VOGU-3710 file (C-alpha; in Angstrom, 3 decimals, decimal comma):
1> mapqpprrrg> 193,753/146,859/267,016  190,537/146,174/268,940  189,113/142,649/268,954  186,759/142,061/266,081  183,360/140,380/266,536  182,157/137,598/264,309  181,274/138,929/260,887  178,180/138,207/258,835  178,905/138,140/255,147  176,631/138,197/252,224
11> gadrvserep> 177,045/138,313/248,466  179,433/140,770/246,884  177,262/141,961/244,022  177,011/145,653/243,463  173,922/147,754/243,010  173,968/150,376/240,276  174,037/153,983/241,405  170,704/155,723/241,797  169,388/158,859/243,428  169,154/158,853/247,278
21> tgmdeaalta> 165,848/157,537/248,490  166,029/158,508/252,160  165,169/156,138/254,972  161,837/154,866/256,364  162,505/155,262/260,116  159,092/153,864/261,054  159,822/150,632/259,178  163,304/150,499/260,649  161,951/150,953/264,184  159,476/148,119/263,693
31> elaamagdvs> 162,181/145,799/262,362  164,563/146,601/265,221  161,857/146,046/267,819  160,848/142,718/266,298  164,347/141,328/265,925  166,108/142,772/268,956  166,205/139,349/270,583  166,732/137,343/267,393  170,253/137,550/265,934  169,267/135,279/263,070
41> gaeavlaqla> 167,037/138,055/261,720  169,813/140,650/261,643  170,300/140,348/257,884  167,081/142,244/257,293  168,210/145,020/259,656  171,604/145,179/257,910  169,835/145,597/254,597  167,745/148,483/255,971  170,792/150,229/257,398  172,634/149,681/254,105
51> aalfpagggr> 169,859/151,497/252,332  170,401/154,418/254,701  174,202/154,399/254,329  174,328/153,788/250,581  171,162/155,354/249,115  172,814/155,438/245,662  173,426/151,670/245,767  177,252/151,889/245,814  177,819/149,017/248,276  176,368/146,716/250,830
61> lehmtwgaaa> 176,974/145,796/254,505  179,314/142,867/255,119  179,144/142,825/258,921  178,105/145,008/261,842  179,586/145,611/265,281  177,951/147,358/268,213  178,923/149,664/271,034  177,517/152,487/273,175  175,819/155,170/271,090  175,145/158,828/271,726
71> dggeptpval> 171,411/158,260/271,853  171,310/156,423/275,214  169,229/153,308/275,964  169,895/149,786/274,743  173,034/148,936/272,727  173,454/151,102/269,652  175,362/150,383/266,478  178,792/151,993/266,813  180,439/150,786/263,613  179,180/149,626/260,298
81> asrrddgear> 181,695/147,855/258,030  181,340/147,696/254,295  183,425/146,465/251,434  184,077/149,178/248,913  186,180/149,370/245,808  188,748/151,681/247,530  189,594/153,498/250,790  189,927/150,543/253,220  193,610/151,016/253,927  193,158/154,712/254,484
91> vraaelryrt> 190,410/154,137/257,109  192,545/151,536/258,964  195,506/153,850/259,107  193,372/156,677/260,521  192,015/154,402/263,233  195,553/153,465/264,399  196,639/157,107/264,588  193,768/158,211/266,867  193,130/155,138/269,029  195,582/155,991/271,764
101> lieqipavtf> 194,247/159,523/272,107  190,586/158,493/272,088  190,940/155,841/274,792  192,091/158,559/277,206  188,826/160,543/276,843  186,217/159,907/279,682  183,553/159,113/277,125  182,573/156,325/274,816  183,927/156,798/271,326  183,215/154,707/268,350
111> mavlgegene> 184,152/154,585/264,682  183,467/152,269/261,774  185,540/152,323/258,581  183,377/151,621/255,573  185,165/150,312/252,458  186,792/147,366/250,675  189,206/144,944/252,244  189,522/144,477/255,985  186,741/146,460/257,681  187,675/147,730/261,143
121> vyvsphiqtl> 185,285/148,751/263,873  186,230/150,347/267,137  184,408/151,144/270,425  186,234/152,519/273,449  186,559/150,479/276,669  184,765/153,192/278,651  181,540/151,536/277,534  181,894/149,055/280,410  182,304/151,852/282,944  179,244/153,571/281,596
131> lgfsqqewle> 176,744/150,694/281,386  178,418/147,655/282,900  178,617/145,628/279,709  182,097/144,679/278,398  183,434/145,884/275,121  183,281/142,357/273,804  179,611/141,940/274,764  178,697/145,029/272,810  180,653/143,870/269,761  179,258/140,323/269,810
141> dpflwyrqlh> 175,579/141,175/270,311  174,249/143,322/267,435  170,991/144,194/269,273  172,210/144,717/272,826  172,170/148,480/272,308  168,530/148,398/271,200  167,404/146,308/274,154  169,193/148,539/276,663  167,895/151,741/275,090  165,011/153,031/277,211
151> pddralwiae> 161,726/152,051/275,445  160,440/155,623/275,595  163,590/156,904/273,767  163,920/154,349/270,982  161,763/156,250/268,523  163,806/159,415/269,129  167,150/157,655/268,349  165,805/155,992/265,194  164,407/159,304/263,945  167,672/161,188/264,581
161> fargcrtggp> 169,794/158,473/262,928  167,537/158,448/259,862  167,673/162,262/259,673  171,482/162,257/259,830  171,723/159,663/257,077  169,281/161,607/254,952  170,856/165,055/255,393  174,508/164,063/255,697  174,930/166,185/258,838  175,607/165,063/262,402
171> fraecrflar> 172,854/163,519/264,395  172,537/164,198/268,126  170,335/162,805/270,851  169,968/162,668/274,633  168,653/159,256/275,600  168,353/156,973/278,592  170,016/153,576/278,753  169,421/150,741/281,210  172,723/149,678/282,840  173,442/146,085/283,775
181> dgrivwvrge> 172,665/146,834/287,480  169,296/148,435/286,607  170,429/152,040/286,806  169,118/154,547/284,320  171,997/156,337/282,641  171,503/159,520/280,668  173,737/159,675/277,571  174,351/162,581/275,207  175,677/161,287/271,873  176,736/162,756/268,542
191> arlvkdergr> 177,732/160,886/265,343  178,539/161,823/261,771  178,625/159,820/258,533  181,646/160,829/256,408  181,289/160,413/252,628  183,653/160,743/249,685  183,436/163,283/246,862  180,901/161,110/245,066  178,671/160,903/248,131  179,592/157,379/249,126
201> plflqgiafd> 180,003/156,591/252,889  183,597/156,232/254,070  183,242/155,864/257,804  180,947/156,573/260,756  182,359/158,164/263,890  180,846/159,414/267,093  181,130/160,072/270,831  178,808/159,533/273,793  179,007/161,277/277,236  177,478/160,320/280,587
211> iteskraeqi> 175,173/163,239/281,527  173,306/161,500/284,347  174,553/163,846/287,077  173,830/166,963/285,071  170,320/165,660/284,395  169,823/165,086/288,113  171,022/168,582/288,890  168,722/169,917/286,210  165,774/168,005/287,704  166,596/169,394/291,154
221> lvaravrste> 166,621/172,906/289,758  163,368/172,282/287,927  161,773/170,835/291,074  162,863/173,886/293,040  161,466/176,155/290,400  158,215/174,193/290,366  157,939/174,405/294,145  158,572/178,095/294,037  156,027/178,527/291,292  153,519/176,416/293,208
231> eryrdvvegi> 154,025/178,511/296,333  153,523/181,725/294,402  150,510/180,150/292,640  149,056/179,027/295,973  149,467/182,512/297,422  147,666/183,953/294,404  144,932/181,295/294,490  144,276/181,703/298,198  144,196/185,467/297,831  141,437/185,381/295,205
241> gaifweadvn> 137,849/184,872/296,332  137,308/181,795/294,182  137,657/178,057/294,584  140,440/176,752/292,335  140,449/173,045/291,749  141,912/170,189/289,726  140,339/166,774/289,132  141,276/163,485/287,519  139,520/163,161/284,197  138,914/159,415/284,544
251> tlqftfvsqq> 137,800/159,075/288,157  136,495/162,649/288,546  138,337/162,646/291,868  139,437/166,101/293,008  143,232/166,209/293,321  143,457/169,833/294,422  140,943/172,274/295,962  141,864/175,713/297,295  141,087/176,781/300,848  138,359/179,122/299,607
261> aerilgypve> 136,120/176,047/299,341  135,790/175,924/303,112  135,154/179,662/303,370  132,437/179,675/300,692  130,729/176,338/301,290  131,872/175,358/304,776  133,235/171,919/303,847  136,910/171,192/304,685  139,248/170,600/301,760  139,976/167,084/302,980
271> rwladpqfwi> 136,386/166,110/302,358  136,586/167,271/298,758  139,721/165,223/298,171  138,535/162,047/299,952  135,217/161,301/298,268  134,726/161,416/294,448  130,955/161,715/294,933  131,058/164,491/297,507  131,058/167,397/295,080  128,048/166,273/293,017
281> asvhpddrgr> 126,193/165,464/296,252  126,676/169,074/297,362  124,898/170,369/294,241  121,273/171,404/294,776  118,939/168,450/293,999  117,060/170,470/291,358  120,328/171,139/289,464  122,128/167,868/290,161  121,007/165,924/287,096  121,903/168,726/284,683
291> vaaewqtlad> 125,295/169,383/286,256  126,175/165,681/286,415  125,408/165,314/282,705  127,589/168,304/281,768  130,375/167,083/284,058  130,355/163,680/282,350  130,504/165,376/278,953  133,641/167,176/280,095  135,162/163,944/281,390  134,510/162,319/278,007
301> ggggdheley> 136,529/165,099/276,326  133,549/166,922/274,881  134,633/170,347/273,685  136,955/172,980/275,140  136,201/175,398/277,960  132,855/175,045/279,726  130,928/177,304/282,056  128,288/176,027/284,444  126,006/177,926/286,795  124,178/176,003/289,483
311> raltltgdvv> 123,099/176,045/293,106  125,069/174,304/295,847  124,186/173,492/299,436  126,542/174,738/302,152  127,440/172,810/305,281  124,723/174,746/307,135  122,095/174,010/304,457  122,092/177,445/302,827  121,872/177,779/299,046  124,812/179,351/297,204
321> wlhnrvrvah> 124,968/180,077/293,490  128,298/179,062/291,873  129,810/179,884/288,501  132,156/177,015/287,580  134,547/177,565/284,673  136,179/174,312/283,545  138,960/173,482/281,088  139,978/170,031/279,891  143,797/169,566/279,834  145,099/167,113/277,222
331> deagrprhll> 148,367/165,165/276,903  150,724/165,214/273,890  148,531/162,661/272,098  145,457/164,840/272,511  143,832/162,606/275,149  142,020/164,254/278,116  144,421/164,201/281,096  142,738/166,201/283,872  140,201/168,935/284,534  141,080/172,428/285,743
341> gfmlditerr> 138,711/175,098/286,895  137,581/177,678/289,395  134,254/178,345/291,124  133,003/181,859/291,843  130,352/182,666/294,429  127,735/184,536/292,351  124,930/184,409/294,917  124,610/188,178/295,231  124,764/188,608/291,466  122,016/186,036/290,985
351> rtedalarll> 119,897/187,656/293,674  120,248/190,964/291,907  119,503/189,360/288,548  116,487/187,547/290,004  115,184/190,753/291,544  115,613/192,570/288,238  113,978/189,655/286,422  111,031/189,770/288,823  110,677/193,491/288,319  110,874/193,050/284,566
361> areqearaea> 108,413/190,159/284,676  105,990/192,219/286,770  106,372/195,133/284,382  105,812/192,861/281,385  102,941/191,166/283,173  101,357/194,517/283,973  101,796/195,621/280,369  100,311/192,352/279,110  97,419/192,663/281,564  96,778/196,201/280,416
371> eilnaigrrl> 96,800/195,088/276,790  94,422/192,219/277,542  92,117/194,438/279,585  92,101/197,079/276,865  91,410/194,440/274,238  88,621/192,860/276,275  87,190/196,311/276,971  87,020/197,033/273,248  85,581/193,578/272,628  82,905/193,978/275,284
381> aaelepkalv> 81,972/197,398/273,979  81,423/195,969/270,503  80,075/192,501/271,351  76,300/192,163/271,446  75,965/188,376/271,536  75,791/187,269/275,209  77,389/183,865/274,729  80,360/185,294/272,854  80,573/188,082/275,423  80,857/185,863/278,509
391> qavtdaaitl> 83,153/183,471/276,617  85,525/186,356/275,884  85,462/187,413/279,543  86,129/183,865/280,762  88,968/183,331/278,272  90,614/186,605/279,259  90,221/185,840/282,955  92,027/182,488/282,853  94,847/184,146/280,885  95,194/186,889/283,506
401> tgaafgaffy> 94,901/184,650/286,567  96,669/181,521/285,349  93,595/179,448/286,255  93,454/175,907/284,910  89,846/176,469/283,898  87,066/178,993/284,290  83,310/179,088/283,774  80,410/181,508/283,693  77,067/180,308/285,039  73,808/182,180/284,690
411> natdehgess> 71,869/182,794/287,875  69,111/180,332/287,020  68,085/177,097/288,684  66,556/173,793/287,719  64,134/171,653/289,690  66,926/170,667/292,100  67,944/174,225/292,821  71,112/173,774/290,744  72,495/176,487/288,507  72,694/174,274/285,474
421> mlhalsgasp> 72,932/176,898/282,768  76,633/176,804/281,943  77,143/179,557/279,403  80,933/179,610/278,958  83,814/177,304/279,775  87,530/177,954/279,240  90,482/175,674/279,783  88,439/172,461/279,470  86,059/170,821/277,036  82,321/171,379/277,641
431> easndfplpr> 81,917/167,634/278,201  84,152/167,898/281,288  81,379/169,746/283,154  78,218/168,298/281,613  77,513/165,834/284,409  78,446/168,134/287,271  76,447/171,398/287,212  77,596/173,981/289,717  75,470/173,623/292,893  73,671/176,841/293,632
441> ntplfeptfr> 72,044/175,695/296,840  75,252/174,880/298,765  76,942/177,026/301,421  80,083/177,282/299,291  78,573/178,461/295,999  75,296/180,082/296,969  76,888/183,359/298,181  78,126/184,094/294,673  74,634/183,774/293,198  73,284/185,957/295,978
451> gegtlrlddv> 75,805/188,651/295,056  77,635/188,583/298,393  81,038/189,446/296,940  84,241/187,749/295,854  85,204/184,407/297,367  88,840/183,261/297,186  90,059/180,013/298,751  93,639/178,771/298,730  92,386/175,198/299,252  88,714/174,563/298,697
461> radprhgqsa> 88,961/171,155/300,330  90,095/172,726/303,573  87,057/175,004/303,718  84,395/173,719/306,149  81,663/174,547/303,633  83,079/172,173/301,009  80,870/169,135/300,342  78,185/170,135/302,889  75,241/169,859/300,474  72,867/166,963/301,031
471> srdgtplghl> 73,348/165,955/297,393  77,133/166,282/297,498  79,924/164,475/299,316  83,047/166,413/298,515  83,981/166,748/294,847  81,997/164,368/292,575  83,967/161,613/290,878  85,243/162,800/287,511  84,801/166,495/288,303  87,458/168,901/287,082
481> pvrsylavpv> 90,185/168,944/289,777  89,920/171,994/292,040  92,053/173,092/294,991  92,464/176,842/294,455  89,082/178,513/293,999  87,995/182,021/292,962  84,383/183,130/292,432  83,061/186,606/291,562  79,381/187,542/291,052  78,355/189,443/287,924
491> iaraggvlgg> 75,853/192,060/289,092  73,654/194,124/286,772  73,295/197,893/287,050  69,901/197,427/288,678  71,448/195,225/291,376  70,326/191,813/290,190  72,839/188,975/289,970  73,201/187,955/286,345  75,510/185,052/287,116  78,935/184,174/288,434
501> lffghpavgr> 82,495/183,760/287,199  84,167/180,707/288,709  87,832/179,719/288,392  89,783/176,724/289,613  93,258/175,234/289,674  94,415/171,784/290,862  97,313/173,343/292,838  96,927/175,069/296,214  97,223/178,845/296,651  97,332/179,922/293,004
511> fterheriie> 95,072/183,003/293,260  96,024/186,329/294,879  94,427/189,633/295,837  95,643/191,031/292,529  93,703/188,305/290,728  90,634/189,261/292,764  90,892/192,875/291,638  91,380/191,868/288,019  88,369/189,530/287,975  86,176/192,014/289,825
521> glaaqaaiam> 87,006/194,605/287,159  86,228/192,120/284,395  82,967/191,144/286,104  81,891/194,794/286,266  82,691/195,279/282,577  80,894/192,043/281,736  77,782/193,113/283,663  77,570/196,401/281,751  78,175/194,652/278,450  75,578/191,991/279,236
531> dnarlyqaad> 73,019/194,658/280,139  73,747/196,446/276,884  73,636/193,214/274,915  70,375/192,232/276,557  68,815/195,589/275,729  70,101/195,363/272,181  68,899/191,804/271,822  65,510/192,691/273,220  65,197/195,498/270,705  66,538/193,320/267,909
541> tarqaaeaan> 64,259/190,460/268,863  61,306/192,774/268,923  62,268/194,150/265,529  62,762/190,697/264,067  59,514/189,510/265,613  57,689/192,478/264,121  59,272/191,851/260,732  58,524/188,151/260,955  54,983/188,907/262,040  54,538/191,214/259,081
551> rakddflatl> 55,954/188,608/256,718  53,849/185,890/258,295  50,780/188,126/258,102  51,422/188,850/254,441  52,068/185,171/253,670  49,050/184,123/255,669  46,746/186,634/254,051  47,938/185,577/250,608  47,440/181,910/251,480  44,120/182,592/253,159
561> shelrtplta> 42,935/184,468/250,107  43,956/181,532/247,929  42,398/178,923/250,207  39,122/180,847/250,519  38,777/181,790/246,866  39,529/178,312/245,535  36,476/176,563/247,038  34,340/179,695/246,515  35,124/179,562/242,804  33,739/176,065/242,547
571> ilgwarmlrt> 30,732/176,832/244,782  29,742/180,069/243,065  30,477/178,746/239,601  28,329/175,636/239,910  25,567/177,527/241,791  25,276/180,086/238,994  25,312/177,379/236,303  22,606/175,447/238,132  20,497/178,605/238,282  20,951/179,603/234,657
581> refkaserlr> 21,175/176,280/232,790  19,415/173,005/232,609  21,363/169,890/233,578  20,649/166,245/233,582  19,937/164,642/236,924  23,400/163,024/237,051  25,078/166,340/236,233  23,046/168,162/238,905  24,043/165,483/241,467  27,703/165,869/240,542
591> ameiiernaa> 27,413/169,682/240,854  25,820/169,394/244,302  28,619/167,067/245,468  31,238/169,562/244,299  29,477/172,408/246,085  29,136/170,347/249,273  32,776/169,182/249,245  34,126/172,698/248,769  31,750/174,104/251,392  32,963/171,460/253,871
601> sqaqliedll> 36,563/172,353/253,030  35,828/175,993/253,680  34,074/175,146/256,928  37,109/173,166/258,082  39,317/176,084/257,116  37,219/178,429/259,193  37,220/175,987/262,103  41,026/175,790/262,010  41,222/179,583/262,016  38,920/179,715/265,009
611> dvsrivtgkl> 40,974/177,077/266,817  44,131/179,031/266,201  42,437/182,180/267,423  41,398/180,376/270,603  44,946/179,060/271,024  46,468/182,508/270,629  44,050/184,052/273,121  44,284/181,104/275,498  40,605/180,313/275,196  40,765/176,903/273,563
621> qvtlrpidai> 39,351/174,511/276,148  39,423/170,753/276,447  37,254/168,559/278,596  39,421/165,807/280,041  37,641/162,551/280,690  38,922/158,997/280,996  39,196/157,300/277,610  39,697/153,585/278,047  40,416/152,693/274,420  42,278/155,414/272,571
631> gqivqgvvds> 42,947/152,839/269,862  39,295/152,922/268,822  39,575/156,648/268,055  42,680/156,022/265,950  41,014/153,118/264,126  37,956/155,256/263,339  40,108/157,955/261,737  42,007/155,381/259,652  38,747/153,859/258,401  37,478/157,299/257,413
641> frpsaqakdi> 40,480/157,887/255,146  40,511/154,529/253,402  38,342/155,658/250,442  40,516/158,689/249,698  43,657/156,595/250,090  42,381/153,962/247,704  41,444/156,671/245,226  45,118/157,790/245,186  46,393/154,196/245,100  47,947/154,591/248,557
651> alrakidtla> 48,329/151,595/250,861  46,870/152,671/254,225  47,769/150,183/256,968  47,026/150,242/260,680  48,474/148,420/263,701  46,223/149,328/266,622  46,373/148,131/270,223  42,686/148,467/271,032  43,367/147,895/274,748  45,940/150,705/275,081
661> gpvagdrdrl> 44,983/153,200/277,739  43,319/154,651/279,598  44,154/158,287/278,933  42,630/161,462/280,264  41,556/163,455/277,255  38,993/165,185/275,120  37,725/162,603/272,612  36,915/165,174/269,930  40,241/166,955/270,242  42,248/163,707/270,223
671> qqvvwnlvsn> 40,343/162,643/267,136  41,273/166,015/265,608  44,958/165,311/266,358  44,895/161,928/264,604  42,740/163,291/261,777  45,187/166,114/260,974  48,165/163,746/260,951  46,534/161,083/258,752  45,077/163,752/256,472  48,548/165,255/255,918
681> avkftpaggr> 50,059/161,833/255,328  47,540/160,941/252,644  47,760/164,408/251,101  51,577/164,458/250,833  52,031/160,811/249,743  52,026/160,244/245,953  50,217/157,452/244,176  51,687/154,057/244,905  52,941/155,171/248,305  52,206/153,849/251,767
691> vdvsceqldg> 50,875/155,261/255,045  51,326/153,284/258,301  49,368/154,201/261,433  50,008/152,546/264,814  48,861/152,967/268,387  50,605/151,164/271,264  51,437/151,453/274,944  55,101/152,145/275,830  56,449/152,677/279,377  53,524/154,573/280,846
701> wieirvrdtg> 52,752/156,407/277,619  50,461/155,900/274,647  52,305/156,485/271,365  50,371/157,203/268,163  52,650/156,999/265,133  51,833/158,072/261,558  54,494/157,214/258,984  54,339/157,897/255,227  56,553/157,513/252,178  55,603/160,866/250,776
711> kgiaadflpy> 57,116/164,285/250,240  59,256/164,336/253,395  60,550/167,393/255,236  63,760/169,289/254,549  66,222/169,364/257,428  66,260/173,179/257,621  62,446/173,323/257,851  62,004/170,469/260,343  62,412/172,686/263,469  59,566/174,939/262,251
721> vfdrfrqadt> 57,139/172,307/261,068  54,787/172,881/264,042  54,849/176,706/263,871  51,641/178,475/262,980  51,290/179,686/259,389  54,621/178,080/258,430  54,714/176,009/255,260  57,654/174,490/253,463  56,291/175,765/250,124  54,737/179,252/250,090
731> sttrvygglg> 55,222/179,876/246,378  52,474/180,535/243,923  53,274/177,204/242,232  52,820/175,065/245,308  51,214/171,694/244,735  49,455/171,246/248,092  46,860/173,555/249,593  46,154/174,508/253,213  46,982/177,302/255,603  49,705/175,501/257,548
741> lglsivryla> 47,612/175,378/260,719  46,972/171,671/261,151  50,296/170,667/262,709  50,405/173,689/265,038  46,955/172,659/266,303  48,212/169,078/266,740  51,135/170,236/268,886  48,982/172,498/271,024  46,326/169,839/271,614  48,930/167,161/272,389
751> elhggsvrae> 50,655/169,390/274,943  47,303/170,443/276,376  46,758/166,747/277,133  50,122/166,560/278,905  51,799/164,914/275,953  54,065/165,844/273,067  54,472/165,449/269,336  57,657/164,957/267,357  58,395/165,006/263,641  61,129/162,978/261,956
761> spgegrgatf> 62,223/162,867/258,331  65,402/161,707/256,591  64,883/164,458/254,028  62,803/165,637/251,115  61,245/162,879/249,051  61,943/160,272/251,755  58,770/160,409/253,793  58,091/161,548/257,342  57,060/160,135/260,728  54,982/161,893/263,380
771> rvrlpiagtg> 54,838/160,536/266,945  52,245/161,684/269,478  52,845/160,628/273,097  50,051/160,858/275,655  50,403/159,983/279,360  48,405/157,042/280,646  45,899/158,217/283,226  47,053/157,677/286,821  50,823/157,665/286,118  53,243/160,247/287,423
781> asdaqtapmr> 53,694/161,610/283,939  50,095/162,832/283,789  49,543/164,021/287,380  50,049/167,665/286,581  47,924/167,531/283,422  44,712/165,647/284,340  42,976/168,702/285,730  39,262/167,685/285,551  40,080/164,288/287,041  41,769/165,888/290,086
791> mgaqasnaea> 39,633/168,945/290,669  38,277/167,432/293,808  41,608/166,188/295,095  43,062/167,728/298,202  46,659/168,556/298,983  48,454/166,343/301,469  48,678/167,393/305,089  52,378/168,213/304,704  51,676/170,425/301,694  48,833/172,148/303,518
801> raieglrvll> 51,090/172,914/306,483  53,779/174,271/304,142  51,317/176,652/302,453  49,529/177,833/305,569  50,381/181,423/306,371  52,394/182,032/303,171  52,171/185,518/301,673  51,427/184,928/297,973  51,505/187,583/295,251  49,209/186,306/292,451
811> veddddtrnm> 49,568/188,041/289,066  46,791/187,051/286,585  44,938/189,286/284,111  41,892/187,015/283,633  39,377/187,837/286,407  37,753/184,376/286,480  41,089/182,547/286,619  42,455/184,967/289,246  39,381/184,440/291,453  39,592/180,637/291,090
821> ltiileghga> 43,304/180,544/292,006  42,735/182,859/294,976  40,023/180,548/296,343  42,311/177,496/295,934  45,267/179,120/297,719  43,207/180,683/300,503  41,604/177,284/300,993  45,067/176,005/301,973  45,664/178,864/304,416  47,712/181,201/302,209
831> vvqsapsata> 47,410/184,994/302,380  46,872/186,092/298,770  47,466/189,521/297,289  46,388/189,630/293,635  47,484/191,908/290,823  45,991/192,072/287,292  49,175/193,344/285,577  52,927/193,581/285,843  52,741/197,211/286,859  50,410/196,387/289,746
841> avaalehgrp> 52,690/193,531/290,783  55,764/195,813/290,982  53,764/198,269/293,075  52,707/195,440/295,406  56,351/194,405/295,856  57,221/197,934/296,941  54,682/197,751/299,797  55,476/194,276/301,051  57,712/191,325/300,334  55,788/188,107/299,580
851> nivicdiglp> 57,035/184,584/300,289  56,241/183,478/296,743  55,118/184,969/293,413  52,653/183,154/291,110  52,506/184,796/287,716  50,745/184,212/284,400  53,057/184,442/281,387  50,529/185,969/278,948  49,962/189,295/280,730  48,853/192,327/278,727
861> gtsglelirm> 51,477/194,990/278,143  54,435/193,638/280,096  54,560/189,841/279,929  55,207/187,532/282,860  58,692/186,789/281,507  59,580/190,475/281,490  58,103/190,903/284,961  60,246/188,134/286,493  63,367/189,607/284,855  62,504/192,949/286,483
871> irslpvergg> 62,088/191,217/289,856  65,381/189,316/289,500  67,213/192,567/288,769  66,160/193,925/292,197  68,447/193,572/295,213  67,774/190,609/297,467  66,472/192,785/300,266  63,851/194,223/297,882  62,572/190,832/296,792  65,012/190,061/293,966
881> gvpalaltay> 65,392/186,463/295,157  61,742/185,623/295,879  60,722/182,148/294,578  58,391/182,358/291,564  55,950/179,980/289,834  54,949/180,474/286,186  51,424/179,722/284,921  50,802/179,555/281,194  48,617/178,076/278,508  51,851/177,596/276,505
891> asvsdreral> 52,794/174,168/277,763  55,604/173,028/275,484  59,075/172,051/276,655  60,522/175,174/275,048  57,953/177,334/276,881  59,087/175,779/280,154  62,754/176,397/279,320  62,064/180,034/278,489  60,252/180,495/281,798  63,086/178,940/283,817
901> aagfqehlpk> 65,709/180,942/281,915  63,846/184,166/282,686  64,018/183,493/286,437  61,058/181,287/287,427  61,817/178,232/289,577  58,761/176,219/288,494  56,286/176,094/285,612  52,670/174,817/285,495  50,596/174,667/282,298  46,921/175,608/282,154
911> pidpaalaaa> 44,341/174,371/282,930  45,569/174,367/286,506  45,089/171,328/288,735  44,472/172,579/292,330  46,463/169,695/293,809  49,360/170,271/291,420  49,290/173,979/292,282  49,400/173,211/296,010  52,274/170,778/295,544  54,277/173,307/293,502
921> vaqlarpsha> 53,690/176,107/296,035  54,674/173,813/298,913  57,869/172,817/297,083  58,851/176,445/296,497  58,044/177,303/300,128  60,770/174,974/301,400  63,723/176,687/303,101  66,149/175,859/300,263  64,191/178,221/298,013  63,663/180,953/300,580
931> t> 65,923/183,966/300,423
//
């Protein structure tokens, strides 16, 4: 009989039978781990094991002894003793019969009889040979087996034991135990729980073998197999033209790289394995950020297989395209363990793909260009509005060239020689170019306006012509950024330069020869379309002008008939009554006053018609003399209207600076200006209203202001308020009479004095304000207008030298004016050839090229504006670029703008001041205007 360990006894109460409940191995494992070093807590473990042994509640554990188990590891329970109602003697007898035989077996055997009476537990002495602990130590320490069981195998033993208890079959396990001397011993164990016919446990028996040597032999065989597999794998890897690799998932350190890495990239394998940062540093800088981010995603366990394509730098600095296929390997718990992958050299494939992509892109680009060109061709063929036409061309051009912005400028200049007529802008807001008109008179831009061909610069700042204008120093501050530059002239069919297409980009070298050809084609289409649009517009304008003239004539004749018949009715009616009837003296006096008032009205009407006739024919003359106190004229007009204002209950107030002046003017005509304005104000102001008249000196000008609270002017009619024969109300029910001539006469007379007039009104029913501005005599503002005061003035010596020897073509239909201008110019040394018409002027150009053309606008047949357009359409060598000066009796700002837009460089209003004429001719004779 083997020595028995101390026994732990509890109560002897029974538990009623119930169905098996199985065993919670997780709970049991936790309990064993917590109490392995605390024998005092063994009761709880005994209770858990009892639940496994007696699931029906047929008994309980009285004590527990321990010995080597089949599972391996720390001490395992080898016998469980239990008091039962029967069977104890039978178990003890069986133990005695087999003990001698079992102790001869080179293995650890164990058995525990479970029943009533004396419980016997046995473990063979071979346990000391196996693990170094005596039989007694195993039997005295209930948890020695658990402590010596290898920590990594404890869960396996608990699970197998629980399964055997649950199923009633044997439970087997191969586990590691820690021997007393620190050795690891592999143990293969098998145990079975024997039960009676009612399912109650009788005894537990088992055997455990030392399998350490067989495990070592197995490991040797496995290692040999692994080495063999690795060698075969290495042969395969090295034979494939790819870089196979393995890396640590936490440090991203490469742990294996195939020899192909050195062949493909030139770096030795040792370098890959030594430095965790080497690989990412070898990636092309443009791809490095993207690849590093994807690599980190892989390291964090994001997703399954990944494929990356990127560029890498070889040891010699060449660029190689790599395709890197990566897989994340996970451990049993699903955690990322390491990264596996291979890299393929796909440089040739990418080159082929890139070449195909370029071919496809060029094909698509060509198709897109063709579509755009076809679309713009259709648009240009149908478009008749010049602004929309050049805008469409500019928009299409920046799409086709990739320019950052583009612009079309008309070939017209301002007083500085700048082409300031921007007609289309694409790729930028119009405000971006408002303050920086394109310089026409610079070496860089002038060739385009002269029609000298396409100019393409990869870097405009590197061109020696950049910033060489006297008024320019490089690119002005705030100008649209330009490095690449492309300019193409737009040339009409007749050879004249209509304008230029200009394109820019802030990067260097953006334009190519292909872009040149595209823009040149667009420019040719635009020139044809612009010619067609101009012809159409000319015809349409003429048609509209004829229709408007007919409407105006009809309206005017109807109004004239009304305005003439109204006073005639009163005159004839009262005259006939006076002749046929007898009236009292007071009645006769009243009749005579009515006749006189209506006759005066008709006389004024006739005078206005005559003035307008003189204006239209250019024969209205003014005699300019110094007027020291213009305020006195204004005050006289105000005083004249006070009675009529009082009769309508209108407050007429005046604020007159009697010392304002002097001005150079015609007293009668200036009085007519003020009279018409005050007359209108009183006429259109209702009873109870107010009219304010002021005259003051402001910054070198005299301003006469007439403000009323009357009818006001509608916003849509305000631009036409100074047009001849135009009235806001032309209906038969109109309240106010008149022909609509007064304000047109005011504007003409004001401009004839070198001044201007402006109308303002917030709207109908809210009154109106008229401002007349006249230059003070002797100021720069009036130099070109004070003709009679400067008739005797002489040009400066510098101007005289500039004019001397100039060949001047003078085009003027009025004989007296032509003779006067010829005498003035010849007096300064010019050689003058005169022509009375546009036709004669063109003929003169064919026989000789003048240095300057001076042309009247109001020519018979072909006007001066049409003549200058004809000249500008000629090639440069035939005089198309000759400087030209416009003379006209139409002296408004809009008249000047029309003259400059047509192609004149300067504009002088009639009457002509000889000194002003000499100064203008000298200015145009400067080299910057010569062509």
